[in-house]
C-alpha positions in Angstrom: -7.7 -12.5 5.1 -6.6 -9.0 4.9 -6.5 -6.1 2.2 -4.5 -2.9 2.7 -6.6 -0.7 -0.2 -7.5 2.9 -0.6 -11.3 3.5 0.4 -13.6 1.0 2.8 -14.9 -2.0 1.8 -18.2 -0.5 1.2 -16.8 2.5 -0.7 -13.3 1.9 -2.6 -11.7 5.3 -3.8 -10.0 3.6 -6.7 -10.7 1.6 -10.0 -8.5 -0.8 -8.6 -9.9 -1.1 -5.2 -13.5 -1.8 -6.6 -12.3 -4.1 -8.9 -10.8 -6.1 -6.3 -14.0 -5.6 -4.2 -16.3 -6.6 -7.2 -14.2 -9.7 -7.7 -14.5 -10.9 -3.7 -18.0 -10.2 -3.7 -18.9 -12.2 -6.8 -16.4 -14.6 -7.2 -16.5 -17.7 -9.7 -17.4 -19.9 -6.3 -20.8 -17.7 -5.6 -19.5 -17.4 -1.6 -17.7 -14.0 -1.6 -15.0 -13.6 0.9 -14.7 -12.3 4.1 -12.0 -10.1 5.3 -10.6 -6.9 7.0 -9.4 -3.6 5.7 -7.0 -0.8 5.8 -7.7 2.6 4.2 -3.8 3.5 3.3 -5.0 6.8 2.6 -5.4 7.6 6.1 -1.6 6.7 7.0 1.2 7.9 4.7 3.7 6.0 7.0 2.1 2.7 6.7 1.3 3.2 3.1 5.0 3.8 2.6 6.0 1.0 5.1 3.9 -1.8 3.1 5.7 -0.7 -0.2 9.0 -2.0 0.9 7.4 -4.6 3.3 5.7 -6.4 0.5 8.0 -5.1 -2.3 4.9 -4.1 -4.3 4.3 -0.5 -5.5 0.8 -0.6 -5.8 -2.4 -1.4 -4.2 -4.6 -2.7 -3.0 -2.6 -5.5 -1.9 -3.9 -8.8 -0.3 -2.8 -10.6 2.5 -3.5 -14.0 3.7 -2.6 -15.5 7.1 0.2 -12.9 7.2 1.3 -13.2 3.9 1.5 -11.1 0.6 -0.5 -12.6 -2.3 0.0 -9.8 -4.6 -2.1 -7.0 -6.1 -5.4 -6.5 -8.1 -4.5 -8.7 -11.1 -2.5 -11.0 -9.6 -5.5 -11.9 -6.9 -8.3 -11.1 -9.7 -7.1 -13.9 -11.9 -6.7 -16.7 -8.9 -10.0 -15.7 -8.2 -10.7 -16.3 -11.9 -9.2 -19.3 -12.3 -10.8 -20.8 -8.7 -7.0 -20.9 -7.7 -7.6 -18.6 -4.8 -9.8 -20.8 -2.7 
């Protein structure tokens, strides 16, 4: 799993990235999630390309095995419902 977000895993820089990191850490299954991440604030070109590639205008964006799964609201809802595992 890979997350394109504002900030780092240990230091998110927006409320949406913070919410996603908290959901990953405190998932309902109690296991948390291991993932890589990229701070999209560090590269405007990648940030704009991702919006086009995923057809999703906001961040964070979550990819699993190279497939876009959604933003914070979609992924947090899947986690809460036990459907993300």
